[in-house]
PAGU-14365 format. One line per 4 residues: their letters; for each residue y, z, x of C-alpha. Coordinates in Angstrom, 1 decimal. Layout:
BEGIN
a = Y,Z,X ~ ...
This chain:
BEGIN
mrle = 0.0,0.0,0.0 ~ 3.6,-1.0,1.2 ~ 5.7,1.9,-0.2 ~ 8.8,-0.2,0.0
dmil = 7.2,-2.7,-2.3 ~ 7.2,0.2,-4.8 ~ 10.9,0.7,-4.9 ~ 12.7,-1.1,-7.6
envk = 14.9,-4.0,-5.9 ~ 18.1,-2.8,-7.6 ~ 17.7,0.3,-5.5 ~ 16.8,-1.3,-2.4
nmpp = 19.5,-3.5,-2.7 ~ 22.2,-1.3,-3.1 ~ 23.9,-0.3,0.0 ~ 24.3,3.3,1.1
sgir = 27.7,4.6,0.3 ~ 30.4,3.4,2.9 ~ 31.9,6.8,3.2 ~ 28.9,8.4,4.7
kyfd = 28.8,6.6,7.9 ~ 32.1,8.4,9.0 ~ 31.0,11.7,7.9 ~ 27.9,11.5,9.9
mvhe = 29.9,10.4,12.8 ~ 32.3,13.5,12.5 ~ 29.3,15.8,12.6 ~ 28.8,14.8,16.1
megv = 32.6,15.3,17.4 ~ 34.7,18.3,18.2 ~ 38.3,18.6,17.0 ~ 38.4,16.1,14.4
islg = 41.2,16.3,11.6 ~ 39.7,15.3,8.4 ~ 41.7,13.4,5.9 ~ 38.6,11.9,4.6
vgep = 36.6,14.3,2.3 ~ 37.8,14.3,-1.3 ~ 37.5,18.0,-1.8 ~ 40.4,20.8,-2.3
dfvt = 40.8,22.8,0.9 ~ 41.5,25.8,-1.3 ~ 38.7,28.3,-2.0 ~ 37.8,28.8,-5.7
pwnv = 40.5,31.4,-7.1 ~ 39.0,34.7,-6.8 ~ 39.1,35.7,-10.4 ~ 36.8,32.6,-11.3
reag = 34.6,33.7,-8.2 ~ 34.4,37.1,-9.6 ~ 33.1,36.0,-13.2 ~ 30.3,34.2,-11.2
iysl = 29.5,37.2,-9.3 ~ 29.7,39.6,-12.3 ~ 27.2,37.2,-14.1 ~ 24.7,37.9,-11.4
ekgh = 25.2,41.4,-11.2 ~ 24.9,41.5,-15.0 ~ 21.2,39.6,-14.8 ~ 22.5,36.6,-16.6
thys = 20.3,34.1,-14.6 ~ 18.4,32.2,-17.5 ~ 19.2,28.8,-19.0 ~ 21.8,28.2,-21.3
snag = 21.6,25.9,-24.3 ~ 21.1,22.2,-23.2 ~ 24.7,21.2,-24.0 ~ 26.0,24.4,-22.3
fmel = 27.2,27.9,-23.6 ~ 29.0,27.9,-26.6 ~ 31.8,30.0,-25.2 ~ 32.4,27.6,-22.6
ryei = 32.2,24.6,-24.8 ~ 34.8,26.6,-27.0 ~ 37.3,27.1,-24.1 ~ 36.8,23.4,-23.1
sryl = 38.0,22.6,-26.6 ~ 41.0,24.8,-26.7 ~ 42.0,23.8,-23.0 ~ 41.9,20.1,-23.9
yrrf = 43.9,20.4,-27.0 ~ 46.4,22.8,-25.2 ~ 46.8,20.5,-22.2 ~ 46.4,17.0,-23.4
elcy = 46.6,17.1,-27.4 ~ 42.6,15.9,-27.4 ~ 40.6,17.3,-30.4 ~ 36.8,17.7,-29.7
hped = 34.5,20.2,-31.9 ~ 32.6,22.5,-29.4 ~ 29.5,22.3,-31.5 ~ 28.5,18.7,-31.1
eilv = 31.4,16.7,-29.3 ~ 31.1,18.3,-25.8 ~ 28.2,18.2,-23.3 ~ 28.3,20.7,-20.2
tvgg = 26.9,18.4,-17.0 ~ 26.0,18.9,-13.6 ~ 29.5,17.6,-12.5 ~ 31.5,14.8,-13.6
segi = 29.1,12.6,-11.8 ~ 26.1,13.4,-14.2 ~ 28.5,12.6,-17.0 ~ 29.0,9.3,-15.9
dlal = 25.4,8.6,-15.0 ~ 24.4,10.0,-18.7 ~ 27.0,7.8,-20.2 ~ 26.1,4.5,-18.5
ralv = 22.2,5.2,-19.2 ~ 22.6,5.9,-22.8 ~ 24.8,2.7,-23.2 ~ 23.8,-0.1,-21.1
gpgd = 20.8,-2.1,-19.6 ~ 19.8,-5.5,-18.6 ~ 21.9,-8.1,-19.9 ~ 25.0,-5.9,-20.4
evii = 28.1,-6.0,-18.5 ~ 30.2,-3.0,-17.4 ~ 33.8,-3.6,-16.5 ~ 34.9,-1.8,-13.5
peps = 38.3,-1.7,-11.9 ~ 38.4,-1.3,-8.2 ~ 39.3,0.1,-6.0 ~ 37.7,3.1,-7.6
fvay = 35.1,5.9,-7.3 ~ 31.8,4.7,-5.4 ~ 29.5,5.9,-8.1 ~ 30.5,3.7,-11.1
kgct = 29.1,0.7,-9.3 ~ 25.8,2.2,-8.2 ~ 25.2,4.0,-11.6 ~ 25.6,0.7,-13.4
tftg = 23.4,-1.1,-11.2 ~ 20.9,1.4,-11.5 ~ 20.5,0.8,-15.3 ~ 20.0,-2.9,-14.9
atpk = 23.2,-3.8,-16.3 ~ 25.9,-5.9,-14.4 ~ 28.9,-4.6,-12.9 ~ 32.2,-6.8,-13.8
iiel = 34.7,-6.1,-11.2 ~ 38.6,-6.2,-11.8 ~ 40.3,-6.3,-8.6 ~ 43.5,-4.2,-8.9
kaen = 46.5,-5.3,-7.1 ~ 48.8,-3.4,-4.8 ~ 51.9,-5.1,-6.3 ~ 50.9,-3.7,-9.7
efkl = 50.4,-0.3,-8.1 ~ 46.8,-0.7,-8.8 ~ 47.2,-0.1,-12.5 ~ 45.0,-1.9,-14.9
tkee = 46.8,-4.9,-17.0 ~ 46.4,-6.2,-20.3 ~ 46.2,-9.6,-18.8 ~ 43.4,-8.6,-16.3
llea = 41.4,-6.8,-18.9 ~ 41.3,-9.8,-21.4 ~ 40.2,-12.0,-18.5 ~ 37.2,-9.7,-17.8
itpk = 35.9,-9.4,-21.4 ~ 33.0,-11.3,-22.2 ~ 30.4,-11.4,-25.1 ~ 28.2,-9.2,-22.8
tkvl = 30.9,-6.5,-22.3 ~ 29.6,-3.1,-23.3 ~ 31.6,-0.7,-21.2 ~ 34.9,-0.3,-19.6
impf = 35.5,2.4,-17.1 ~ 38.9,3.9,-17.0 ~ 39.2,5.6,-13.5 ~ 42.7,7.1,-13.8
pnnp = 44.1,9.1,-12.2 ~ 42.5,6.9,-9.6 ~ 40.4,7.8,-6.4 ~ 41.1,6.2,-3.9
tgai = 44.7,4.9,-4.6 ~ 46.3,7.7,-6.5 ~ 47.4,5.3,-9.2 ~ 48.0,6.5,-12.7
mtkd = 48.5,5.0,-16.1 ~ 51.5,6.0,-18.3 ~ 51.5,5.9,-22.2 ~ 53.1,2.7,-22.5
elqe = 50.8,0.8,-20.2 ~ 47.8,2.5,-21.9 ~ 49.0,1.4,-25.2 ~ 48.9,-2.3,-24.1
lvdv = 45.0,-1.9,-23.3 ~ 44.4,0.0,-26.4 ~ 45.8,-2.8,-28.3 ~ 43.2,-5.0,-26.7
lkdk = 40.1,-2.6,-27.1 ~ 40.8,-1.2,-30.7 ~ 38.9,-4.2,-32.3 ~ 36.3,-4.6,-29.8
eiii = 32.7,-3.2,-29.6 ~ 33.2,-1.8,-26.1 ~ 32.9,1.9,-25.3 ~ 35.5,3.4,-22.7
isde = 34.4,5.9,-20.2 ~ 37.5,7.5,-19.3 ~ 37.1,9.4,-15.8 ~ 39.7,12.1,-16.1
iyae = 38.5,14.5,-13.3 ~ 41.9,14.5,-11.7 ~ 43.8,14.8,-14.9 ~ 45.4,18.2,-13.7
ltyd = 46.6,16.5,-10.5 ~ 49.7,14.5,-11.4 ~ 53.2,14.6,-10.1 ~ 56.4,13.8,-11.8
qkhv = 54.8,13.1,-15.0 ~ 51.9,14.5,-17.3 ~ 48.5,12.7,-17.6 ~ 47.9,10.8,-20.8
sias = 44.5,10.3,-21.9 ~ 43.4,7.0,-23.5 ~ 41.3,9.2,-25.9 ~ 44.7,10.5,-27.4
fkev = 45.2,7.1,-29.1 ~ 43.6,7.4,-32.4 ~ 42.7,3.7,-32.5 ~ 40.3,4.1,-29.7
keqt = 39.2,7.8,-29.7 ~ 35.9,7.1,-31.7 ~ 34.8,4.5,-28.9 ~ 35.8,6.7,-25.8
lvin = 34.1,9.2,-23.6 ~ 36.2,11.6,-21.7 ~ 34.6,12.6,-18.5 ~ 36.3,15.9,-16.8
gfsk = 35.2,18.8,-14.7 ~ 36.0,21.7,-12.6 ~ 35.8,20.3,-9.1 ~ 39.3,19.0,-8.2
ayam = 41.6,21.3,-10.3 ~ 40.0,24.5,-10.1 ~ 38.6,24.0,-6.2 ~ 35.1,24.2,-7.7
tgwr = 33.3,21.4,-6.0 ~ 30.4,23.5,-5.0 ~ 29.7,24.8,-8.3 ~ 28.6,21.4,-9.7
lgyv = 30.1,21.5,-13.1 ~ 31.6,19.1,-15.5 ~ 31.6,18.0,-19.0 ~ 32.0,14.8,-21.5
cghk = 33.5,14.7,-24.7 ~ 33.2,12.1,-27.5 ~ 31.9,11.3,-30.7 ~ 28.9,13.3,-31.9
tlis = 26.8,10.1,-31.9 ~ 27.4,9.2,-28.3 ~ 27.1,12.8,-27.2 ~ 23.8,13.2,-28.8
amkk = 22.3,10.4,-27.0 ~ 23.5,11.5,-23.8 ~ 22.3,15.1,-24.6 ~ 18.8,13.8,-25.0
ihqy = 18.6,12.3,-21.5 ~ 20.4,15.5,-20.3 ~ 17.7,17.5,-21.7 ~ 14.9,15.5,-20.1
aimc = 16.4,15.1,-16.7 ~ 18.3,18.4,-16.3 ~ 17.8,20.9,-18.9 ~ 21.1,22.5,-18.5
sptt = 23.9,23.0,-16.3 ~ 23.8,26.0,-13.8 ~ 24.6,29.1,-15.9 ~ 26.4,31.3,-13.0
sqya = 28.8,28.2,-12.8 ~ 29.3,28.1,-16.6 ~ 30.3,31.8,-16.5 ~ 32.8,31.2,-13.8
aiea = 34.1,28.1,-15.6 ~ 34.9,30.1,-18.8 ~ 37.2,32.4,-16.6 ~ 38.7,29.3,-15.1
mkng = 39.6,27.6,-18.8 ~ 40.8,31.2,-19.8 ~ 43.0,32.3,-16.9 ~ 43.0,29.4,-14.5
dasv = 46.5,27.9,-15.3 ~ 48.5,29.7,-12.7 ~ 45.9,29.0,-10.0 ~ 46.1,25.0,-10.9
emmv = 49.9,25.2,-10.9 ~ 49.9,26.9,-7.3 ~ 47.7,24.2,-5.9 ~ 49.4,21.2,-7.5
keyn = 52.6,22.3,-6.1 ~ 51.2,22.6,-2.7 ~ 49.5,19.2,-2.8 ~ 52.8,17.7,-4.1
qrrr = 54.4,19.0,-0.7 ~ 51.7,17.5,1.3 ~ 51.7,14.3,-0.8 ~ 55.6,13.7,0.1
vlvd = 55.0,14.6,3.9 ~ 52.0,12.1,4.2 ~ 53.5,9.1,2.1 ~ 56.9,9.4,4.1
gfkk = 54.9,9.8,7.2 ~ 53.1,6.5,6.7 ~ 56.1,4.7,5.8 ~ 58.1,5.9,9.0
lgld = 54.8,4.6,11.0 ~ 55.5,1.1,9.3 ~ 52.5,1.1,7.1 ~ 53.3,-0.2,3.6
cfep = 52.4,2.7,1.0 ~ 53.2,2.8,-2.5 ~ 53.9,6.4,-4.2 ~ 50.6,7.8,-5.6
lgaf = 51.4,9.8,-8.6 ~ 48.0,11.6,-9.3 ~ 44.9,12.7,-7.5 ~ 45.2,13.7,-3.8
yvfp = 44.9,10.5,-2.1 ~ 47.3,8.2,-0.2 ~ 46.3,4.6,0.2 ~ 48.4,2.8,2.7
ciks = 48.1,-0.9,3.9 ~ 46.9,-1.4,7.4 ~ 47.0,-5.2,7.3 ~ 49.8,-5.3,9.6
tgls = 47.6,-4.1,12.4 ~ 45.3,-7.0,12.3 ~ 42.3,-4.8,11.8 ~ 39.9,-4.6,9.1
sdef = 39.4,-1.3,7.2 ~ 36.3,-0.4,8.9 ~ 37.6,-1.5,12.4 ~ 40.9,0.8,11.9
cekl = 39.0,3.8,10.4 ~ 36.4,3.6,13.4 ~ 38.7,3.0,16.3 ~ 41.1,5.8,15.1
llte = 38.2,8.4,14.6 ~ 36.9,7.7,18.1 ~ 40.3,7.4,19.9 ~ 42.3,10.2,18.1
kvlt = 39.8,12.0,16.1 ~ 41.3,11.5,12.7 ~ 39.1,11.1,9.9 ~ 40.1,8.5,7.3
vpgn = 38.0,6.4,4.8 ~ 38.1,2.5,4.8 ~ 39.4,1.1,1.6 ~ 36.5,-1.4,1.2
afgd = 34.2,1.6,0.8 ~ 35.7,1.8,-3.0 ~ 35.2,-1.9,-3.4 ~ 35.7,-5.3,-1.5
cgdg = 39.5,-5.6,-2.7 ~ 40.2,-2.3,-0.7 ~ 39.9,-3.9,2.7 ~ 43.2,-3.9,4.4
fira = 43.6,-0.4,3.1 ~ 42.5,3.0,4.0 ~ 42.3,6.2,1.9 ~ 43.8,9.6,3.5
cyas = 43.5,12.8,1.6 ~ 45.9,15.4,1.4 ~ 43.7,18.1,0.4 ~ 44.1,19.5,3.9
smen = 46.8,21.8,5.5 ~ 50.1,20.8,6.1 ~ 49.5,21.6,9.9 ~ 46.8,19.3,9.8
ikea = 48.7,16.4,8.2 ~ 51.5,16.6,10.4 ~ 49.2,16.7,13.5 ~ 47.4,13.9,12.1
lkri = 50.3,11.8,11.6 ~ 51.3,12.3,15.1 ~ 47.8,11.1,16.2 ~ 48.0,8.2,14.0
erfl = 51.5,7.1,15.4 ~ 49.9,7.5,19.0 ~ 47.0,5.1,17.9 ~ 49.3,2.6,16.4
dqlk = 51.4,2.5,19.6 ~ 48.3,1.7,21.5 ~ 47.4,-1.0,19.4 ~ 50.9,-2.6,20.1
k = 50.2,-2.8,23.8
C-alpha cells in the first residue's frame, strides 16, 4: 500500500500555509523582532483568567451542551446587540465554537460541496481558500485593489457571481490589509445580494479593533440578515488566542445544520474557556478599550514609519496589521521578507501568503510593543539602505 495514494487529491494539492515557513525559521534564530504573528501581545485580562481558574477550582470540568453554555450564549446575544445592534436568540441562533476558525469550517461544510463556488475576496485569511477546497467546492477569487483601499466593490462582486455561486465570504475588518467597509459601501453590496440565493459568511473577528469609526456588520441590514452568518470570537479583542473560543450567529436553520456537524466532530467547546468568556462578555469592555487605544498609537507609528521609509502604505482602519507596498524595491514579497529576516532579524509576512494578488506587499503586525516597533523600523531602514547600494 502506498499511503500517499490514500490521501484525497484536494488535500495533497493544497500547499502548506505560506506563513509557517517564516515562523519555522524564527525558531532557529535569536534576537528576532516579530511583526509577523497575528496575535495580541497582551495577556488575557486578569478578571477573565480568574474566572477560568475559579471554574477549575469549583470542579466545573465536564461537557457543556453542544451549542455552548446557555449563560454564555445569552451574554453573546446581549453583547452583539449592545455593541453592533445585532439581534440573535441565544436558544437557537448562536453556536459556540472552537475559535472562529471552526465556525468558518462548519459553515462551509454545511453549505457547499462539489460543483459549488465560494467567492473569496483576497488578500484575506488563509483558511478561507483551504476550507473551501477541502469541501470539494471551488474558490472564486476576487483580487482586491490597493487603489480601492482593498475594499470589495459592487462591480467586482457582480462580475464574480455565477449560477454556481453559493457563498460569499466577507473578510472585514481585513487580515492582512486592515481594510474596513463603511455602512454606505456595505449598502451597495447588500443591494446586489438581497435578491440572490447566496449565503454571506461575515468574518468579524476584528470587529472591536477599528479606529476612527465603529464597525458595521452586514448582518445589521435587514434585507440580508437571514442569509448572513456572523463569525466572531474572543481571540483578538480579548487577547484570548490560546483559549480557542469563538461563535457563529445566524438563522436557526443554518445554525442547526452547523451544530449537527459540530456534535459529531467536536462535541462542545472547552468549558474552562466558556466560563472565562462569560466574564469577558460581562466585564471586558474596559480592557478592550485599553488595548484598542494602545493598538491605535502603535498603528500610527508603524504607518508613519513605513511612509517615511518611502514605502507606499494606505491607512488601515481595522484589525492590527499594516500592508505596505514593497514593489519599489524590485523584490518579490517572499524575497523581501526572507532577506529582511536573515539580515536584520525582523519577521514580517509576505503578502502573497494571503493570495497571489498580495505579491508586492508585506504584512506587518502592530500587536507588538512600541519599543519593538520602533527598533524594527530602524532595522528596516538599514535594510532598505543596503538594497540601494
